[in-house]
C-alpha positions, 0 to 999 in steps of 0.5 A, spaced: 245 758 347 245 760 340 250 764 340 254 760 343 253 754 338 255 759 333 261 761 336 263 754 338 262 753 329 266 758 329 272 756 333 271 749 330 273 752 323 279 755 325 281 749 329 279 745 323 282 749 317 289 748 321 288 740 324 294 736 322 292 729 320 296 725 326 294 727 332 296 725 339 294 730 345 300 728 350 297 733 356 295 740 359 298 746 355 301 747 363 306 742 362 307 740 369 315 738 372 318 733 372 320 728 377 326 728 382 328 719 380 326 717 387 320 721 387 313 716 386 308 721 383 308 728 380 308 734 386 305 739 382 299 734 380 293 733 382 293 727 386 290 721 382 284 717 385 287 712 390 286 705 385 287 698 387 294 695 386 295 689 380 298 684 384 299 678 379 298 671 383 297 665 380 296 662 386 290 667 388 284 663 388 278 665 384 270 664 389 264 663 385 257 664 388 250 662 386 243 660 388 244 654 383 249 650 381 249 645 377 254 640 372 261 637 374 265 640 380 271 638 377 270 641 370 264 645 368 258 649 373 253 652 370 250 658 375 244 661 375 241 666 379 245 672 382 251 670 379 258 672 382 265 670 380 271 673 384 279 673 383 284 679 386 281 685 383 276 683 379 269 680 381 264 679 376 256 679 377 250 677 373 243 673 371 247 666 369 254 664 367 258 658 365 265 658 370 270 653 367 275 650 372 281 648 368 282 653 365 279 659 369 274 662 365 268 665 366 262 666 362 256 671 364 251 672 361 244 678 363 245 685 366 253 684 366 256 688 371 263 688 372 268 691 377 276 691 374 281 694 379 276 700 380 273 700 372 267 699 372 263 695 366 256 694 365 254 689 359 249 683 355 254 678 355 262 676 358 267 671 356 274 672 361 280 668 362 281 670 370 288 669 369 291 672 364 285 678 363 283 676 356 276 676 354 270 681 351 263 684 353 258 685 349 254 692 348 258 694 354 258 701 358 264 702 362 267 708 367 274 709 369 276 710 376 283 714 374 279 720 371 271 719 370 272 718 363 266 714 360 262 711 355 259 705 350 261 700 345 258 696 340 263 690 345 270 690 348 277 687 347 280 685 353 286 684 351 290 683 358 289 686 365 292 692 363 290 693 356 283 692 353 280 695 345 273 699 345 269 697 338 265 703 335 264 706 342 265 714 345 269 717 350 267 722 355 269 725 362 262 730 362 256 727 366 250 723 364 247 720 358 248 727 353 255 729 353 258 736 351 265 733 348 265 726 346 270 722 341 268 717 337 272 711 334 272 705 330 276 703 335 279 705 342 285 702 346 286 703 353 292 703 356 290 702 364 297 701 366 300 707 362 295 712 362 293 713 355 287 712 350 288 711 343 282 713 338 283 710 331 280 714 326 277 719 332 272 725 331 272 730 337 264 732 338 263 739 341 255 740 343 254 736 336 259 739 332 264 736 330 271 740 331 277 735 330 278 729 326 285 724 326 287 717 324 289 717 331 288 720 338 291 720 343 289 723 351 292 721 358 286 717 362 291 720 369 295 725 371 302 722 369 306 726 363 307 722 357 309 724 349 305 725 345 302 732 340 300 738 345 293 741 343 295 748 339 295 754 340 291 760 336 292 767 338 293 773 335 298 781 337 298 787 334 306 786 333 306 779 329 299 777 326 295 771 327 299 765 331 299 758 331 303 755 335 303 745 335 307 743 341 310 736 342 312 734 348 318 729 349 317 725 357 324 722 356 324 719 364 321 720 370 326 727 371 327 729 365 323 731 359 323 736 353 318 740 349 319 743 342 315 747 338 314 751 332 311 757 332 308 759 326 307 768 326 303 770 320 307 776 318 314 773 321 315 767 319 316 760 323 320 761 329 322 755 333 322 753 341 325 748 345 324 747 353 328 742 356 328 741 364 331 735 368 331 734 376 337 729 380 338 727 386 342 734 388 341 738 381 335 741 377 335 745 371 331 748 365 333 752 358 328 755 354 331 756 345 327 760 341 329 762 333 327 765 327 330 765 322 330 771 317 324 775 320 321 778 315 319 784 318 326 786 322 330 783 316 334 779 320 334 772 325 332 773 331 333 769 338 333 768 345 336 763 351 334 762 357 337 756 362 338 756 369 342 750 373 343 748 380 347 743 382 350 740 389 358 739 388 358 736 395 356 736 401 356 744 403 358 746 396 352 748 391 354 751 384 349 754 379 347 759 372 342 764 370 344 765 363 340 771 359 341 772 352 337 776 345 338 777 339 336 785 339 333 791 343 326 790 340 326 782 342 320 784 348 316 788 343 315 785 338 315 777 342 311 778 349 310 771 350 316 770 349 322 767 355 325 774 356 318 777 357 315 783 356 318 787 362 325 784 362 330 788 358 336 787 364 338 780 361 343 777 367 349 772 366 352 769 371 354 764 375 356 762 382 360 757 387 358 757 394 361 753 400 358 754 407 361 751 413 359 751 420 360 757 422 362 762 415 361 761 408 364 764 402 360 765 395 364 767 388 360 770 382 361 772 376 356 777 372 355 780 366 349 784 363 345 786 357 341 791 356 336 791 351 335 799 352 328 803 350 328 809 348 322 814 349 318 818 344 325 824 344 330 818 342 333 818 347 336 812 351 332 810 357 336 804 361 342 805 365 348 799 365 349 796 370 356 795 372 360 787 370 362 783 377 368 779 374 368 776 378 366 778 386 368 774 392 364 775 399 366 771 405 361 771 411 361 768 417 358 769 424 356 766 431 351 768 436 351 767 444 358 767 445 358 769 453 352 773 451 355 776 444 353 776 438 359 777 432 360 776 424 363 779 419 363 781 412 368 781 407 368 782 399 372 783 393 369 785 387 373 787 380 367 791 377 367 792 369 363 797 364 360 804 365 353 805 369 351 808 363 352 805 356 349 810 351 349 808 344 353 813 340 348 819 337 344 819 342 346 826 345 348 823 352 355 827 354 361 823 355 363 827 360 369 824 364 367 822 371 370 818 377 363 816 380 363 812 373 368 810 370 370 804 366 372 800 372 375 797 377 376 794 384 373 794 391 375 790 397 372 791 404 371 788 411 366 789 416 367 787 423 360 787 427 359 786 435 353 787 438 350 785 445 343 783 445 339 784 452 332 781 450 327 780 456 320 779 455 317 786 455 324 790 453 330 789 449 336 793 448 342 791 443 348 796 443 352 793 437 358 796 434 361 795 427 367 798 422 367 799 415 375 798 411 374 800 404 378 800 399 378 802 392 382 802 385 379 805 379 381 806 371 380 810 367 373 813 363 372 808 358 370 813 352 378 816 354 376 822 356 381 826 361 378 827 367 379 834 371 381 834 378 374 835 383 373 842 384 366 842 386 364 846 393 365 842 399 370 837 396 376 836 400 384 834 397 381 833 390 383 827 388 384 827 378 381 820 375 385 814 376 388 814 384 386 809 389 380 811 395 379 808 402 376 810 408 375 807 415 369 808 419 366 805 425 359 806 426 355 804 433 348 803 434 342 802 439 336 799 438 331 798 444 324 796 445 318 796 449 313 790 449 305 791 452 300 787 451 293 787 454 286 784 452 282 787 448 277 787 443 276 788 435 269 789 432 267 785 438 271 779 438 276 778 443 284 780 441 291 781 444 293 789 443 299 790 444 304 796 444 310 797 442 315 803 443 321 802 439 328 807 439 334 807 435 340 811 436 346 812 430 352 815 431 358 814 424 362 819 423 363 823 417 368 821 411 369 825 404 366 820 399 365 826 394 370 822 389 369 815 390 366 811 385 358 809 385 358 801 382 352 799 386 350 805 391 342 807 391 338 811 396 334 806 399 327 806 399 324 811 406 320 806 409 318 802 416 325 797 414 330 802 413 328 807 419 331 802 423 338 800 420 345 804 420 346 806 412 342 809 408 344 807 402 344 800 399 350 798 395 357 799 398 360 805 395 357 810 400 356 809 408 352 816 410 354 819 417 350 819 422 348 822 429 341 821 429 335 818 433 329 814 430 323 813 434 317 809 433 311 806 436 306 800 433 299 797 436 297 791 433 290 787 434 292 779 434 287 774 435 288 767 438 289 764 432 295 768 431 292 773 425 293 780 425 287 784 425 290 791 425 298 794 424 298 801 426 305 805 427 308 811 425 316 813 425 321 818 424 328 820 425 331 826 428 338 828 426 342 830 431 346 834 426 345 833 418 349 829 414 353 831 409 355 825 404 351 825 399 351 821 392 353 827 388 356 832 389 352 838 388 346 832 387 339 834 391 336 827 389 338 825 396 341 832 400 338 831 408 336 840 409 331 839 415 333 836 422 327 831 422 326 826 417 318 825 414 314 822 418 312 815 416 305 812 417 302 806 416 295 802 417 293 794 415 292 788 416 286 783 415 281 786 417 276 782 418 276 774 413 274 777 406 277 784 408 285 786 408 288 792 407 295 795 407 297 803 406 304 806 408 304 814 407 311 819 408 309 826 409 313 832 410 312 836 415 315 842 412 313 842 405 306 839 408 305 835 403 305 827 402 311 825 399 309 818 397 303 814 399 302 806 397 294 803 399 292 797 398 285 793 399 283 787 398 275 784 399 275 776 397 267 775 399 268 768 397 269 763 392 272 765 385 270 772 388 276 778 389 277 786 388 283 789 388 285 796 389 291 799 390 294 807 389 301 809 388 303 816 389 311 818 389 313 825 388 321 821 389 320 817 382 321 822 376 324 820 370 330 824 369 328 825 361 322 827 362 321 834 360 315 835 364 318 832 370 311 828 371 311 824 377 308 817 380 301 818 380 297 811 378 291 807 381 291 798 379 284 795 378 283 788 378 277 784 380 274 776 379 266 775 379 261 771 378 256 774 373 251 768 373 251 761 374 256 760 370 259 767 366 266 769 370 268 776 369 276 778 370 279 784 369 285 789 370 286 797 369 292 800 371 292 808 370 296 814 370 293 820 373 299 824 371 300 822 365 293 820 362 294 814 360 292 806 361 298 802 363 296 794 363 290 792 362 286 785 361 278 784 360 276 777 360 269 772 360 269 765 363 263 760 362 264 753 367 260 748 364 260 741 368 266 738 363 269 744 359 270 751 361 271 757 355 275 763 356 276 769 352 281 774 354 284 780 352 290 783 355 293 790 354 302 790 355 306 796 354 312 793 352 316 799 352 316 807 353 313 807 347 310 801 345 305 796 347 303 789 345 295 787 345 293 780 344 287 776 345 287 768 348 281 764 346 281 757 350 275 752 350 278 746 356 275 739 356 275 736 363 279 729 363 282 731 356 286 738 355 285 744 352 285 748 345 287 755 344 291 760 348 293 759 355 291 765 359 291 762 366 298 765 368 296 772 364 290 772 370 294 770 375 299 775 375 295 780 373 289 779 379 292 777 385 287 772 388 285 769 381 282 762 381 280 757 376 274 757 375 274 749 373 277 748 381 274 746 386 271 752 391 277 753 396 276 759 401 280 759 407 279 765 413 285 769 414 
């Protein structure tokens, strides 16, 4: 493979140019989480091979066998033919040998084979003290049970039962006598107890090409975490140029660790990062920090912080926080692989305290937001700022089957601050005052509910009544603009900004359905087919809410889950009036194992009176002007063990058009073979700042597929049919050898409405050693649903 060899030499040259004189591979780049103090192994790591435990028993007997023995039975035995010496977990076999009884010391000569606690050795001559484990073996070969590591040397000096020194030897995990990669060193210190090897004056060879050399090179012999320098991460992006990241991992304790990663960005400077994780009985958390002083392109300091923590303070009492900061709006664009992530532009900072009783719970929350504002091609901001909640206290309580009744109560107090539309000065955005978007305010509500479920084998009926009592006290507009009296058509008793608002609304609902079953066949296989008609009636009287603020409400998505709810709005600022009936019919084909092979459904809501409540007076985005809703259709399921589909359609009968459509198909015929296709159509998803008023219409195609015996292709493309542009895209190749994997992946990620980041991942993964280059695994798993690591054994479970 000349091309592969040339690529190997090229990668080796780049790595050699940036290598440090001292090197230690602590573990793979994907650092596993620390374990709790009472855990024995890492729950996220693959289980290590079983290894015979070492037990220091001074009274353990030594058994000696041979075809012929001569000498003094109380001092020394000369052994000939089929020599076998055993003590505890150590067994030695050879042609001839000598056993010194007083010293409990053995010598073996000729075709020596030793098994020491699962590790196997062969050689010419062995001398070993059976008590201390000290000795030596000449011209040895060795094999470690923990990770299939093996090699040969001139000599092995056994220092004790755990530690040994391999002199002028080599080490690899590749099978065979001509490994693709190996470490060659003057001395190799092995500590089986710590699961670590250290090569002195070691050189790493790949395809017979030296790619890395160091006076001290450390590598793991097991899945246990250990401190040391992680392999370098080398990559390139269009926003920063060449990047070289050299992490150092501190294994502080079984339940705590720290990773420090200096990252040299050629066009920006030196970025420092740290990732600390901890876990204990009743608490866990993680904190990440990134800091780049004096960015050469941005001409300012750049930073980002992320911290999460959860803790049980007392039985039933928990607390936690989730804090995120970034220095500027462009941080996700310029550092697409940062802790802020390119798609995360609304950064939450919240602290919560929760207490749970036997049938009730109370939660206190303080939450603020930072918006990393995005601007479109016209320079207009595209993101709105949610209201801060300083604080929010929620009480929930409930019990079931109290003389057949179920009851629960939801109550909440929230103090809101900051306008939802926090556009900066000079953005050409109107600052007209409105009660809908005040500076802030207080809201308190209580929502008791009472239902009487009647559930039988073939049907269910659930009548339910609830009461919503809500009160507001809002404060003036943040820009200090006087608010006029609302004069929009249909507004009754218009109210000026700054007054109090309240409402008390009862709601009655009745949910009923039938469940029929019969034996059927689906593609020739026996199934159970169900037929499930369902009706849902809701009655809520009208209350004028046109001047109520909009702190957290929006129109809920119209889908099969939403049509069986009492309120068509999310949040609690709008309670829709309703006199409506929802009807639906669902049929399922279920096999004996419980797998749902096919699911068909149709549903529609009929309005006996048209709802009058809207998000805003005069707005037409949520007005209902017909006597019936759009028609909902769905079809999905795991049609075959390899083919899964999911389709939902929202069809407007009055306009004779599809309003929304979502279709996904997943075909996974075998291990490391998957093709995903999805199509989205949404006429309601229109950017208000887009002058062309384009709606959402796009498809997404992703796949992983073997191209030959060892080559695999992986890719994804997301394409907007209305804008005729490519969104998220990825293309990569993977090569799997017996003991190593090579990956090259290119990824294009939109980081804002006008900017994209293009990155290249190149990785060489050496089995049992570590990985060199940029790690593309997270990008592959998130971009291709069903992606499987080609370096793992084949696994395919029929669904």
